[in-house]
N, C-alpha and C positions, 0 to 999 in steps of 0.2 A: 665229771670231767668231760669236756667236749671234744676229746681227741679220739682217734680211730681205735686205739688199744682198748679204751673203755667202751666205745660205741659197739665194738665187736661183741662184747659180753652182754651189752644191753639189747642187742638184736637189731640195731639200726643198719647193719650191713649184711651182706649175703652170708648165709651159713652153709657149712658143708655137711653132707650126710643127711639131708632132710628127707623125711618120709620113711615108710616101712620098706624094707628091702624087697620083699616079695620073692618067692621061690627060694631054693636052697642057696646058702652062702658057703662056699668052700674056703676054709681057713688054711689050706695047705699053702706053704710058702711064707707063712707068717709065724712068728714066735710069740708066745705069751708067757708071762711070769706072774704068778700070784703070790702076794705077800700078805701077812697079817697086818692089821692096823690098830694096835692097841686094844680097843674095846671089842674086838672080835670080828670087825668087818674086814672083808678081804678086798684087796685092790689088785686089779689085773693091769699089768703094763704091757701094752701092745707095741710090737716093733715089726716093721715090714708092711706088706700089702695084704689086707684082709679082704679078699675079693674072690677070685676064682674065674670061672668061665665067662661071666658077663663083664664086658668092658664097662658097662654103665655103672657097675658097682665098685670098680677099682679106685683105690685112693692114692696110688703111686703111679706117676708117669715116668717111665724109664729115661726119657730124654730130658726130664726136668729134675735134676738131683735134689732140688730143694723140697720136693714133695716127699722124699724119703728121709731127708735130714730133719724136716719138721713135720712129722706124721700127725694125722688127725686120728682120733679114736673111733673105732667102728663097733664098740660094744656097749655104748652108753645106755641103750634101752634096757639092758639087763640090770642096770643099777638105778636109773632115774626115769620115771615115767615121762614120756614125751619130752626128751631133752631139748628138742628144737622149739618148744613152746615158750614164749616170753612170759616171765613171771613178774607180777606187779607188787606182791607183798613179801615174797621170800626169795632166798638165794640157795636153792638146793644144789648139792653136788653128789658124787658117788658115795661119799661117806655120810651125807646128811640128805637123803632123798626128800625129806619133808622140810628142809631148811633148818634154821636154828630153833631148837625145841627146848632149850633150858628155860630160864626165867625171862627171856626176851619175848615181848608180845608186840605184834605189829599194829593192833587196834585199827585194822583196815586203813592204815596210812601207807603211802608210797615209801620207798626206802629213803628218799630224800627227806620226807617228813619225819621218818624215824630217826635219822641222823640229828635233825634239829631238835626233836623232842628230848633227846638226851640232856640238853642244857636246860630244859624246863624242869628244874629240880623239885618244885612243889606241885607240878601237874595242874597248873591253873590256866594253861593256854597262853601265858605271857612269859617271855624270857627277859628277865631284868638283867642289868649289867652285873650285879653281884652273883646271879645264877651262872652267867657265862664264866665268870672268874672261878666259881666253885666247881663247875664242870671241868674246866681246863686243869684246875689244880689236882684233879683225881687222876690225870693222865701222866705217864712217865715222860719226863723230860725236863663233795662232788655231787654233781647233781645226777641222779639216776631215776628212771621211771620203770624200766623193765630189766629183767635179768635173763640171760640165755645160758642155761647149763652147758649146752654143747660147746659154746665158744669159750666158756670159762675152763672147761676141761682141756680144750685145745691149747690153752696157754702152757700147761704143764707137759702135754705130750710133745709140743713143738720146741719148748725152750728149756725145760728142766733137764739138765744133764748130770749134775753132781748127785742130786737126790731127786726122786720122782715127785715129791710132795712139797718142795720148797725151792726158792730161787736165790741164787747168789746175786750180788749186785751186778756182776758181769753178765749173768744170764738175763737179769732184768734190763740191762742196757741193750742187749741183743734183741730182746722183745720189742723195745721201743724203736730200735732201728728197723726191725722187720715190719713194723706197723705204721711206718710213716706215709703220709699223703704227699704226692708229688707237688712241689712248690709251696707247700704249706709250712713256711719257715717258722711262723709263730707257733703252729701246732707242734712242730718238732721240739722246740724249746719248752713249751708248756707241758707237754707229755713227759719229758725227762724230769722236769722240776717236780711235777705232781707225783710221779712214781718214786723219785728220790726222797721226797718228803715222807711218803708212806713207808719206805724202807727204813729211814732214820727213826721214824716214830714206832714202828711195829716189828723191827728185826729181832731175832732171838739172840741168845748169848753167843752163838757161834757165827753170827753175822749173816743169817739167812732169813728171807721173808717167807713165812709159811703160807700154804694154801688156805689154812683156816683164817689167818689174819686178812688175806685178800678177800675170801668169801664173805667174811663178816663186814668188811668195808662196803660190800655191795648191798647187804641187807640191812645196814644201819645199826648193827649190834657190835661194831668194832670197839667203840668207846666203852661200852658196858663190859665187854670182854677184857679190855686192858685195865679197867678200873678194878675188876675182881682179881686179876692177876697181881696187880700192885698191892692190893690189900692182903692177898695170900703171902706175898713176899715179905711184907711188913710183919705179919703174924709169925712167919717163920723166923725172922730175925729176932723177934721178941723172946722166942723160946730158947735162945742161946745167949 
């Protein structure tokens, strides 16, 4: 997708919190809450200003309320090595610092190529019309070259309000509103349509778009992930 919301994650726009902090970082004045995440990984949710004495490290400007309403994370380097480094082959996050490590293989292809390769069902390098149909039929019912972990995590620290690891459609809408380019009217419409399509395609049973679905969209493994989920649901139905 050629819109700012996705460009932010791909690293084509300015990122916040770049570089090593250097010196002591005082976390007084900030609150942190750590939760378990299924497979034993812990997630820390940061609220407030994680800075201290140095103004150059502060992430909240008191005269700009939006900086506290949509906070950025200041602890990413504890979970993801070099979160400001653009990735070409994988889409790591705090739960998956090495990216997708199940049966999805990047084969040294960009994530756009990995998306397309899903429809090459016989792996001969050619996508025939019947393979397109076969690939689509496995799904229930963007072009990217680099992935920026820091900007991906900021989607949830800024806009996830109901749950920290998934977005409601209203929160998704707020994200597209907050990522608009001035006078880019086509971009406004295209961005909302693209994210709405993803929401309809990958939302869960409670009507939320999970961070895992979004992350897999960026590394090209979303279709495989959804195909496996659909097969699992079909097998579950057969047992009853």
